N, C-alpha and C positions, 0 to 999 in steps of 0.2 A: 801190643797192650804187654807187659810184664807180666810172668807167667812163674809161680814158685810152688814149691809144696813143702809142710809142715807135719813132721811126724813126730806125733807127740805134743798136740796144741794145748793140752790142759795141764801138762805142768809147768812151772815157775817158769823156764826159760821159753819153751815155743808158746805159750799164753803170753808174754813178752812181745816176742815176735809175730804173732798173729795180730797183736793192739799195733805193732808199727805199721805194719804192711798197711791196715785196713785206712792209716792215715791217709791214703793217696787211693782217690777212685779209679785209678789207671790200673792197679795190681788186681790181675787175676788170681787166685789163692786156691790152690788144693789142700783139703786139710784130713789128715789122716788118722782117726782117734780111737781108742775102743769103747767108749760112752758117747754117742753122740747127744745123750742127756745132760748128760756133767758139763758138755761143750755148750752147750744153748744155755745150761743155767750161768755159765761163764760169762755168754756171749751172744742175751738174747735176740742182738737185733739181726744175728744172722740170719735169721729165719725169713728176713726181707731181701736179704742184701745177693743180687743176680750175679754178683763177682765173686763168692764162695762158694765153692762144692764141698759138702761132708762126705767122707766117705769112711763109716764105722765099719771096724774089724780087726783080728788078731793080727799082731805083727808078722807073721810068718804066713798068713794067709795072700800068697804070692798075685794070685790072678787080680784082685782087688787091689793090690797095690802097685801093681800095673798098670790097671788104669789109671789109679793116682798120679803116674807119675809119667804120663804122656803127656808128650809137649810141653813138658816146663822147663826153665832155664835154668832153675836150681832148687837143691832139696835140701834143707832145715832139717836136720837128722839131730832130734834132740828125747831120744830114748833113752834115758839111765836112770840110774840109785843112787840117792845118797846114803842108804847103808851098806853096810860092811859084809854078806848075806855069801856064807861059803855057797859056791859052786853056781855063784850068779851065772847069768851068759843072756840079758838082755839086749847087750851091746852088738854081741854075736851075732845072735840071731837077729838084729835091723839089719847089719852089715851085708849076712848072710844073703835074706829075703830084699834087700837093693839091689844086690844082685842078679838073683834070680829075676827080680821084677822087671828090671830094664835090658837082659840079653835078650827075649824072646822079641821087644820091639826092635832090638837091633839086628838081629834075625831078619826081619821082613823089612828094616829098610836101614843096610849100613851105611846110607849117609845122613841118617838124622843123628841130629845135634846131640851130644848126649849131656843130662845136666849134669852141673857140678856137684858135689854133694859138699855141703858146709857141715864135717861132723864135730860136734861137741865132743871135747875131750876136756883134758885137766893139766895144769902146769908139772903136774906132778910126774908126766911121762913123756915131760918135752927132753927132746934128745939136742936141739939147736937151741932153743931159747934159752938164756941169763935168768938167773933170779936172784933177790937179795934175801931171801927167806933164809936164817940161819940151818945150817945142814942139821942141827938135831930136829928144830922143827918139822925139818921135811921128812925127817925118819920119822917122826911120831905120826905126822898126818897120811906119809904113804903106807904107815902099819895098821891105821887103824881106820884106811878103807882100802885095804890090800886086798879084797876079793874083788872089789868092785873095777879099782884100777887093772887088775889084773883080766878082766873081761874086756876093759876098753882096750886096752893091749894088743889082745886077740884078735879083735875086731880091727884094731887098724892095721895087724898084721895080713889079715885077709884080705882088707881093702888094697893094701898095696899089694897083692899079686896082680891084681886087676890095673895098675895103675898106666899099662899100654893103650887102653881105652876109655880107664873110669876115672876122671878129675876129680881131686877131693882134696880139700883146704880141711885141714885140721885146728879147730880152735882151741887152744889152753889158756882160759885165764885161770886167776887165781881164786882165793875165797870170795865165794857168793852169798849179797843177802838181799833182803826187799827192803827196796827202798825205791824212791823217786830216781830220775833220769836228770844226772849231773853235769855230762857229759863225758865222753869216753876218747880213748885213742889206740889205733892198731899198730901193733910192733910187729917186726918178724927180728926183733932182734931182741927181747926182755922182757918179763914180764913185772909189774910193779905193783906197787899198791898193795896193802893186804886184803884189802876188799872192793869187791865190783857189785854194784848192783844190777839185777836182773833183768833191768829196762836199758841200764848201759849197756849189756853183755849182748842183747837183743838188738839195739842199733846198731853195735859195732857189725852183729854177724848180717845184718842186710846191708851196711855199707860195702861189708865184703864182696859178697852176692853179687851186687848191682854194681860194683867198678870192676870186679875182673882181676886176672893174673895172678891172683895165687895158688893156683893150681899147682898140688902138690908138695904144698909149703905147710907149716905149721907157722901158728898166728896167736900173739895175747891180745887181748882187749882190756886198755889199762884204765883206769880210772884216768880222768883229766884234772882230778883236783885231789886235797885230800879230805873234802867235807863228807864222802861216803860214811854211811853210819855204820857205824861198828857193833855187828848183832854176835856176841859171846852167845847167847843162848841156843847157836848151833851146835856149839861145842857138847852136847847131851849126846851127842850120836859117838864123840871117839872112844868115853871109856867100854861103852858094849862092843864098839867098832875094836877094841883091842879084845875083848874078853871072847870075840868072833872069831877073830886072827889067830891066837894063842889055844881057842880050846873050841874049835867048832863045833863040837858037840853040845855046846851047852845053845846054839841057835837052835838047833833040831830039837832041846828040848824045850827050849819058851817056843817055840811054834809048835811043839806039839800039844801044850796044855793052853795053847791059846794068847799068850803072853806078849806074840808078836806074830805078824802077819805077811 
């Protein structure tokens, strides 16, 4: 039976990936989350699903994550943040723990099949993919989320240090919104469309994992139509992201008085 691990299954992307994988009774799924209670609140039927095994712990728990990643064919790494938090390193911690978790299994069994890491990133870090987004808009987005992107960039750099033995596919979507699945396209050349639903992103990432052949490459998951809902409310994060980019002390002040968490 196909076997997968999902890191960050209570987030928007991870929960949609889990929903997509649950559509097939053939899939064995290991789910790694910080809160089992939160996961079961989203997916109460998991209590009676023998094909799903839940691992609850911190992202830096190497031993627990090693058990979660044992004997899976692909790992969906969806642990990230949509906020421009100064000094954030959640992506770096995830990348380092993945490497540390797989290494002991590989040492014990050098002939083991190393799982492919399907790593969720952003088109803002694309080195090979083209985009139609105007340069001023690219600058604005990259600046408003500069700390999150810096974290992702360092995580990718760390994963590439282990590319000789660790297969990684880098997923670079554009803007993401809550909407129903409307169809997707996988591209190795260009990011298209202003917005993509999390449901379509999840379907695309599962397709990439199941088809294989994209190891070491960067891909974009694009909407198959122009009907994806435009969600301008997400733009509320940009003004404070710009503030935290140019004046990171404002985040620390806001955090100290409980305005942000």
